[in-house]
C-alpha positions as CSV (number, residue, x, y, z in Angstrom):
1,M,31.0,-20.4,-40.5
2,G,33.5,-20.8,-37.7
3,F,33.4,-19.9,-34.0
4,D,35.8,-19.3,-31.1
5,I,35.4,-20.4,-27.5
6,H,36.9,-18.1,-24.9
7,V,37.2,-19.3,-21.3
8,S,38.3,-16.9,-18.6
9,V,38.2,-17.0,-14.8
10,T,36.9,-14.1,-12.7
11,A,36.8,-13.4,-9.0
12,D,34.7,-10.9,-7.1
13,D,37.5,-8.3,-7.5
14,G,38.3,-9.0,-11.1
15,R,40.2,-11.6,-13.1
16,D,41.6,-14.7,-11.4
17,E,44.3,-17.1,-12.4
18,F,44.6,-20.9,-12.8
19,D,47.4,-23.2,-13.8
20,R,48.2,-23.5,-17.5
21,S,49.1,-27.1,-16.9
22,I,45.3,-27.8,-16.6
23,V,44.9,-26.8,-20.3
24,E,48.0,-28.6,-21.3
25,C,46.8,-31.9,-19.7
26,A,43.3,-31.6,-21.2
27,F,44.5,-30.9,-24.8
28,K,47.6,-33.2,-24.6
29,S,46.3,-35.9,-26.9
30,L,44.9,-33.3,-29.4
31,A,47.4,-30.5,-29.8
32,V,50.0,-31.1,-32.5
33,D,52.6,-29.0,-30.5
34,Q,52.1,-27.5,-27.1
35,S,55.1,-25.1,-27.2
36,G,54.5,-21.4,-27.2
37,D,51.1,-19.7,-27.1
38,S,49.4,-21.3,-30.1
39,W,48.7,-25.0,-30.5
40,N,47.4,-26.4,-33.8
41,L,44.5,-28.9,-33.7
42,P,44.2,-31.4,-36.5
43,A,41.1,-31.6,-38.7
44,P,38.8,-34.6,-38.2
45,D,40.7,-36.4,-41.0
46,G,44.0,-35.9,-39.0
47,K,45.8,-34.5,-42.0
48,L,45.1,-30.7,-42.2
49,Y,45.4,-28.2,-39.4
50,Y,42.0,-26.8,-38.7
51,G,41.7,-25.2,-35.3
52,A,44.0,-23.8,-32.7
53,V,44.3,-23.3,-28.9
54,F,45.6,-19.9,-27.8
55,V,47.0,-19.7,-24.3
56,D,49.5,-17.4,-22.6
57,D,52.9,-19.0,-22.3
58,Q,53.0,-18.5,-18.5
59,P,52.6,-20.9,-15.6
60,R,49.5,-19.1,-14.4
61,I,46.9,-17.8,-16.9
62,T,43.6,-15.9,-16.7
63,N,42.1,-17.3,-19.9
64,F,42.5,-19.4,-23.1
65,M,40.7,-19.6,-26.4
66,V,39.9,-22.4,-28.8
67,S,39.5,-21.1,-32.4
68,R,37.6,-23.0,-35.0
69,P,37.4,-26.2,-32.9
70,P,37.3,-29.4,-35.0
71,V,34.0,-31.3,-34.8
72,V,35.3,-34.2,-32.8
73,P,34.2,-35.3,-29.3
74,E,37.8,-35.1,-27.9
75,V,37.8,-31.3,-28.2
76,W,34.6,-31.0,-26.1
77,N,35.9,-33.5,-23.6
78,A,39.1,-31.4,-23.3
79,M,37.1,-28.2,-22.8
80,F,34.9,-29.9,-20.1
81,E,38.0,-31.3,-18.4
82,V,39.4,-27.8,-18.1
83,L,36.2,-26.5,-16.6
84,R,36.0,-29.5,-14.1
85,R,39.6,-29.0,-13.0
86,Q,39.5,-25.2,-12.8
87,D,40.1,-24.2,-9.1
88,G,38.2,-20.9,-9.3
89,G,34.9,-22.6,-10.1
90,D,32.6,-20.0,-8.6
91,G,33.6,-17.2,-10.9
92,L,34.1,-19.2,-14.1
93,N,32.9,-17.2,-17.1
94,C,32.7,-19.1,-20.4
95,S,31.4,-17.4,-23.5
96,V,31.1,-18.5,-27.2
97,V,31.9,-15.9,-29.8
98,M,30.5,-16.6,-33.2
99,R,32.7,-15.4,-36.1
100,S,32.3,-16.2,-39.7
101,S,35.3,-18.0,-41.2
102,Q,34.0,-17.8,-44.7
103,T,32.3,-15.0,-46.6
104,H,30.6,-17.2,-49.2
105,G,31.1,-14.4,-51.8
106,R,29.2,-11.8,-49.9
107,D,30.5,-8.2,-49.8
108,T,31.6,-7.7,-46.2
109,S,32.9,-4.2,-46.6
């Protein structure tokens, strides 16, 4: 089973924006490559790519997502760092979306 964490910022009148650099700084020591809109995160053993950060390739963004986060404290520290540094704090909306990453032989049709 895997899950995704989607973080977005909202204001009273709809979506708000924040600096992409906040996400870049928080995930700098984790992301294998921060170019483009998808950054690979290594598995806990450091060898295989396991999860990814998806973020718009723009200076100001409205949201980002961490897909299949590796089970290491650094990922959670990075997430909390983004939440702490986010300048639209009142309207911050964070949700966790559960999605199975394995079917374990079950018929999912």
